[in-house]
C-alpha positions as CSV (number, residue, x, y, z in Angstrom):
1,X,57.5,120.0,-73.1
2,X,54.0,120.7,-71.9
3,X,51.0,118.5,-72.9
4,X,48.1,120.8,-72.2
5,X,47.6,124.6,-72.7
6,X,47.7,125.1,-69.0
7,X,51.0,123.3,-68.7
8,X,52.4,125.3,-71.6
9,X,51.6,128.7,-70.2
10,X,52.9,127.5,-66.8
11,X,56.2,126.6,-68.5
12,X,56.4,129.9,-70.3
13,X,55.7,131.7,-67.1
14,X,58.4,129.8,-65.2
15,X,60.9,130.3,-67.9
16,X,60.1,134.0,-68.1
17,X,60.5,134.5,-64.3
18,X,63.8,132.5,-64.5
19,X,65.1,134.9,-67.2
20,X,64.0,138.0,-65.4
21,X,65.6,136.8,-62.2
22,X,68.8,136.1,-64.1
23,X,68.9,139.7,-65.5
24,X,68.1,141.3,-62.1
25,X,70.8,139.2,-60.4
26,X,73.3,140.0,-63.1
27,X,73.2,143.8,-62.5
28,X,73.1,143.6,-58.7
29,X,76.1,142.8,-56.4
30,X,77.8,140.7,-55.3
31,X,79.4,139.7,-58.6
32,X,81.0,136.3,-59.0
33,X,83.9,137.4,-61.2
34,X,86.0,134.2,-60.6
35,X,83.1,131.9,-61.8
36,X,82.3,134.3,-64.6
37,X,85.9,134.2,-66.0
38,X,85.8,130.4,-65.9
39,X,82.6,130.4,-68.0
40,X,84.1,132.9,-70.4
41,X,86.9,130.5,-71.1
42,X,84.6,127.5,-71.4
43,X,82.0,129.1,-73.6
44,X,84.2,131.4,-75.6
45,X,87.7,130.2,-75.8
46,X,86.9,126.5,-76.2
47,X,84.3,127.3,-78.9
48,X,86.9,129.0,-81.2
49,X,88.0,125.9,-83.1
50,X,84.3,125.0,-83.9
51,X,83.6,128.6,-85.0
52,X,86.8,128.8,-87.1
53,X,86.1,125.5,-88.9
54,X,82.5,126.4,-89.6
55,X,83.3,129.9,-90.7
56,X,86.0,128.7,-93.2
57,X,83.8,126.0,-94.6
58,X,80.8,128.3,-94.9
59,X,82.9,131.0,-96.5
60,X,84.2,128.6,-99.2
61,X,80.8,127.1,-99.9
62,X,79.1,130.5,-100.1
63,X,81.8,131.8,-102.5
64,X,81.5,128.7,-104.7
65,X,77.7,128.9,-104.9
66,X,77.5,132.6,-105.6
67,X,80.4,132.7,-108.1
68,X,78.6,130.8,-110.9
69,X,75.4,132.9,-110.6
70,X,77.2,136.2,-110.5
71,X,79.5,135.3,-113.4
72,X,76.4,134.5,-115.6
73,X,75.3,138.1,-115.0
74,X,78.8,139.6,-115.5
75,X,79.0,140.6,-111.9
76,X,82.1,138.6,-110.8
77,X,83.5,141.7,-109.1
78,X,80.6,141.7,-106.6
79,X,81.5,138.3,-105.1
80,X,83.6,139.8,-102.2
81,X,80.9,142.4,-101.5
82,X,78.1,139.7,-101.4
83,X,80.3,137.5,-99.2
84,X,80.8,140.2,-96.6
85,X,77.2,141.5,-96.7
86,X,75.8,138.0,-96.2
87,X,78.1,137.1,-93.4
88,X,77.9,140.4,-91.5
89,X,74.1,140.7,-91.8
90,X,72.9,137.2,-91.3
91,X,75.1,134.2,-91.8
92,X,77.6,135.0,-89.1
93,X,75.2,135.9,-86.3
94,X,72.7,133.2,-87.0
95,X,75.1,130.3,-87.6
96,X,77.1,131.3,-84.5
97,X,74.0,131.3,-82.4
98,X,72.9,127.9,-83.6
99,X,76.4,126.4,-83.1
100,X,76.7,127.7,-79.6
101,X,73.2,126.6,-78.7
102,X,74.3,123.1,-79.7
103,X,77.6,123.0,-78.0
104,X,77.1,125.2,-75.0
105,X,73.4,124.7,-74.5
106,X,73.7,121.0,-74.2
107,X,76.8,121.3,-71.9
108,X,75.1,123.7,-69.5
109,X,71.9,121.7,-69.4
110,X,73.7,118.4,-68.8
111,X,76.1,119.9,-66.2
112,X,73.6,121.6,-64.1
113,X,71.1,118.8,-64.2
114,X,73.8,116.4,-63.1
115,X,74.7,118.7,-60.2
116,X,71.0,118.8,-59.3
117,X,70.7,115.0,-59.5
118,X,73.8,114.4,-57.3
119,X,72.5,117.1,-54.8
120,X,75.5,119.3,-55.3
121,X,73.3,122.3,-55.8
122,X,71.4,121.5,-52.6
123,X,74.8,121.3,-50.8
124,X,75.7,124.7,-52.0
125,X,72.4,126.2,-50.8
126,X,72.9,124.4,-47.5
127,X,76.1,126.3,-47.0
128,X,74.2,129.6,-47.3
129,X,75.9,130.2,-50.7
130,X,73.8,131.6,-53.6
131,X,73.8,128.7,-56.1
132,X,71.6,130.6,-58.6
133,X,74.1,133.5,-58.8
134,X,77.2,131.3,-59.0
135,X,75.9,128.6,-61.4
136,X,73.2,130.3,-63.5
137,X,73.9,134.1,-63.6
138,X,77.6,133.6,-64.5
139,X,76.6,131.3,-67.4
140,X,73.9,133.6,-68.7
141,X,76.1,136.7,-68.6
142,X,79.0,134.8,-70.1
143,X,76.8,133.8,-73.1
144,X,75.7,137.4,-73.6
145,X,79.2,138.7,-73.6
146,X,80.8,135.9,-75.6
147,X,78.3,135.6,-78.5
148,X,79.2,138.9,-80.2
149,X,82.9,138.1,-80.0
150,X,82.4,134.7,-81.5
151,X,80.2,136.3,-84.2
152,X,83.0,138.7,-85.2
153,X,85.4,135.7,-85.4
154,X,82.9,133.8,-87.5
155,X,82.6,136.8,-89.9
156,X,86.4,137.0,-90.3
157,X,86.9,133.3,-90.9
158,X,84.1,133.4,-93.4
159,X,85.8,136.1,-95.3
160,X,89.1,134.2,-95.2
161,X,87.4,131.1,-96.5
162,X,85.8,133.2,-99.3
163,X,89.1,134.7,-100.2
164,X,90.8,131.3,-100.5
165,X,88.0,130.1,-102.7
166,X,88.2,133.2,-104.9
167,X,92.0,133.3,-105.0
168,X,92.0,129.7,-106.3
169,X,89.5,130.5,-109.0
170,X,90.5,134.0,-110.2
171,X,93.9,134.7,-108.5
172,X,92.5,137.8,-106.9
173,X,94.9,139.6,-104.5
174,X,94.2,139.9,-100.8
175,X,94.3,143.7,-101.0
176,X,91.7,143.9,-103.8
177,X,89.5,141.3,-102.1
178,X,89.4,143.3,-98.9
179,X,88.7,146.5,-100.8
180,X,85.8,145.0,-102.6
181,X,84.5,143.2,-99.6
182,X,84.3,146.3,-97.4
183,X,83.4,148.9,-100.1
184,X,79.7,148.5,-99.7
185,X,79.6,147.6,-96.0
186,X,78.7,150.3,-93.5
187,X,78.9,150.2,-89.7
188,X,75.1,149.5,-89.6
189,X,75.6,146.3,-91.5
190,X,78.2,145.2,-88.9
191,X,77.3,146.6,-85.5
192,X,73.5,146.0,-85.3
193,X,73.6,142.4,-86.5
194,X,76.5,141.6,-84.2
195,X,74.9,143.1,-81.2
196,X,71.7,141.2,-81.8
197,X,73.6,138.1,-80.8
198,X,73.6,139.3,-77.2
199,X,69.9,138.3,-77.3
200,X,70.9,134.9,-78.7
201,X,73.3,134.5,-75.8
202,X,70.7,135.5,-73.3
203,X,68.3,132.9,-74.8
204,X,70.8,130.1,-74.8
205,X,72.0,130.8,-71.3
206,X,68.6,131.1,-69.8
207,X,67.0,128.2,-71.5
208,X,69.8,125.7,-70.9
209,X,70.3,126.9,-67.3
210,X,66.6,126.6,-66.7
211,X,66.4,123.0,-67.9
212,X,69.5,122.1,-65.9
213,X,68.8,124.0,-62.7
214,X,65.2,123.1,-62.3
215,X,65.3,119.4,-63.3
216,X,63.9,117.1,-60.6
217,X,64.3,113.7,-62.4
218,X,67.6,112.7,-61.0
219,X,70.2,111.2,-63.3
220,X,67.4,110.4,-65.9
221,X,66.9,114.1,-66.4
222,X,70.4,114.8,-67.6
223,X,69.7,113.5,-71.1
224,X,66.4,115.2,-71.2
225,X,67.8,118.5,-70.0
226,X,70.6,118.4,-72.6
227,X,68.3,117.6,-75.5
228,X,65.6,120.1,-74.5
229,X,68.1,122.8,-74.0
230,X,69.5,122.5,-77.6
231,X,66.0,122.1,-79.2
232,X,64.3,125.0,-77.5
233,X,67.2,127.4,-77.5
234,X,67.9,126.8,-81.2
235,X,64.2,127.3,-82.0
236,X,64.0,130.5,-80.0
237,X,67.2,131.8,-81.6
238,X,65.7,131.4,-85.1
239,X,62.4,133.0,-84.1
240,X,64.0,135.9,-82.3
241,X,66.3,136.4,-85.3
242,X,63.2,137.1,-87.5
243,X,62.0,139.8,-85.1
244,X,65.4,141.3,-84.6
245,X,66.0,141.6,-88.4
246,X,62.7,143.4,-88.7
247,X,63.7,145.7,-85.8
248,X,67.0,146.5,-87.5
249,X,65.1,147.3,-90.8
250,X,62.7,149.5,-88.8
251,X,65.5,151.6,-87.1
252,X,67.8,151.6,-90.1
253,X,65.6,151.6,-93.2
254,X,67.4,151.4,-96.5
255,X,70.8,150.7,-94.8
256,X,70.5,147.2,-93.4
257,X,70.9,144.9,-96.4
């Protein structure tokens, strides 16, 4: 990162221009559909085992922690509702964003920095092909598209984990658990928090691609690009989540739990 205020603002400006260029290129032809589908598979499909494992584990842990507290207040019936509300509103989107920033962010940063260090990107540009559109834009758009889908998968696996935990403790039926879990959840509690992960995807894609695509340290920059991508994208995801939650409360007062 930057060591002086001037370097810091220069870095912020470069990153901002990189992000704006990515958005503009994403909505203007030509579109690299073949490369885009490859990134969808790499970022989305290959992340499903990680999301599923994390969702199940987090669902079980959340149910175990909330059960003792709610039972002490005689509110055992609210466990499924609390489980669904916590996952749909915050746990699902945020945990998904952080997991993907770790897995995908590091991969994109390392891959692109390695291509830059071995002059593969320069070779693509020398052939009059648009390396930025093929290597950066496809990854950024794929992150934006995939994050909401992975968030929905995280929410579902979290509820499944919560059901297994509750079924072992109280033998609740699946039908009753689903009824209680969705009885207090509105579309606002589901759609708005899920769509905010598009911002997380944009942040992860831009930050990791920026570090990888602009590195000029050769092979020594691969490790730095991978580490910096994860650290900065995770930090920005957390910070942006604070503002996005406030924004949801502003537009949907009294409905977003």
